[in-house]
N, C-alpha and C positions, 0 to 999 in steps of 0.2 A: 505495499499498499504507499510505503514511503516514498519507493521509488517510483511509483507510477504518478504520485502526488508534486515530486520533483521536475518529473518530464512535460507533466502539463505546465506545471510554474513557468519553466525554462521557455515551452513552445507560447504560453501567452503572454513571458514578458518579449519574446522576439516579435511576437504579433503586434504587441502596443508600439514597439519601437518603432516598426517600419510604418504602421499607420501614422505616428506623430511625424515620422520623416516624410510623408508622403502630403499629410497637411501643411506641414511648415513650406516643402516645396512648392505646393500650389499658392499658398499665400505669397511667397517670395514673387512668384510668377505673376501674379496679379498685380502687387505692387508694381514691378516693372514695367507691366503694359498699360497702369494707368499713369505712370509717371509719365511714359514715352507718348501716349496721347496729349498730355497736357503740354508737352514740349514743341509737338507738332502743332498744337492749335494754336499756341502761341507765337509761333515763329510764321504761320500762315494767315495769322488773322490782322498782326502788327508788320504789315508790308509797305516798304518806304517807295518813292515813287520809280524805282527801277524794278519793282517787282521781288526785292529780297527781303528777306522777314528781319526782326528785329535782333536776331543774335548776331553778335560781330564776324567780320570777315575780313577786316582792313587789313590788307598788306603791307603797311608801314611797317620797318623794323628800326629798332628795338619795340619789345611790348610797350606801351604805357597805358596802363589799366584806367589811368584817371581819364586819359584824352579820349580812350575807347569807350568809358560811360559816358563823358560830353557828349561824346558823337551820338551814344545810344538815346540820351535823352532829346538830342537837336532832331533824331528821326521821328521819334514819339511825339515830339510838338509838331513837326511836318507831316506825320500823318492823321494827328488832330484836327490841324487846319484846312488839310484837303477834305475830310469827310464832313465838317463843319461848311465848307464851302459849297456842298452840293445840294441841289435842289429838288425835293426837300431834303434837308440836312440830316446827315446820316447820324445813330446813334453815337455818343461820343463814348470813346475807352477811356480807360483807366488814364489819370490827367498825367500821372508821375511813374518811372520806373518801378519802385517802392511799393506803387497799388496794384500793380498787375500781379493778380494771383489765378492759381488753380487748383481745386480739391483741397480749398482752404487752406491753401500754402501759398506764401509770399515766395514767389521766383527771383527777383532783383536785388532783395535786400541783402545789403553788404556785411553783416554782422554774424559772428558764429552764434551756431555750430551751423544753422542753414545757410551758408553765404555762398551767393555769386560770385565767382572769379574768373578773371580772364588771366590764362596761364600765361608765364614768362615764356614757354616753348611755343614754337610758330609752325604751325601744322603745314605740311607740304603735300602738294599732290602732284603725279605725273600724269598729264593729260595726253591723252593718246593721239598718234598722226591720225589726221582725218583727212584724205584727200590730198591736194598739194598742202596741206597746211603740216609743219611737222610737230614731232611731239614737243611738249614744252613743260615746264613745272610751274604749278600754280601754287602763290604763297598765301595762307590764310590764318585763321584765327581757332585755338582750343579754349572753350571755356565750361564753366561747371557750377552744379549748385547740388543742394541737396532738398528733398521734399520731404515733408511731414505729414502724410494725408490725413485727415481725421473722416472716420467711417460714419459721423453722424452724430454719435452718443457724447462726445466730450471725453471718452475713456480710451477708445481703441483707435490705433493709427497703423499705417501703414507707411514705411520709409523707402526713400529710394534715392540712387545718386544718379546724376545725369550728366554725360560727359558729350560736348558738341565741339565736333569738327567740321570746320565751316570755310570755302573760297566762295568767292564770287559764283561760282557755277555748279558747286559740289557741296552736299551736305550729307555727313555722317551724324548720327545719334545714338548714342549707346547708353542703355537703361538697365541699371544693375539694381535689384530689388531685393530687400533684404527681408525673412520672415520676424524678425523681432527688430523694434525699434531702439529697444536699451541694450540692445547689444551686436551692434553691426559688425564687428569682429570674429563674432564667435555664433554667426547662425548661418541658417542656410541663403545662398544667395542664386538668384536668376537672373540671366541677363538678355535682354533682345536688342537687336542694332538694325536699325533703320537707314538706308542710304538712298540719296537720289539727288539726280540731277536738277538745277535751278535754272531756269527759264528766266 
């Protein structure tokens, strides 16, 4: 009887472990998926006069985060002016970068722990040859931010880190979702990558 009890306990323990692992994996995936949707929605809603979203892609070197943020604020002001000038006037968007949010998480707030940063490394992409146009290197920016998404009850959250590699004609979004917000270094992580050519 003792051996049977121990065997059953061992099987149950393993089943519970794998069940928790599957649940945490699903939570991490959904967090990554939601965060990716937010990043895409923001970059495709706040679009400048050239059809490029608000996440930075400037090719100026070296990276100057203050200048880049100022340029983003100017882009946002231009977007607001253009929307206000339409007939009838379009619904205004968030007035400042710090007001832009998704899933009750502010995206561009430059304060810890959920901070928007424009990284010092410069993102480069090889543009393949096309017809008579030779291959070239396109310089862009890498930016990142964290999201803490409230599920609606004020106590349950999903967390993710977003990294955006962007040039004037290319965008790669890497969304890393975590199963637990309080221990992002010790939880299940799932990542989703979205790439697109910008027209």
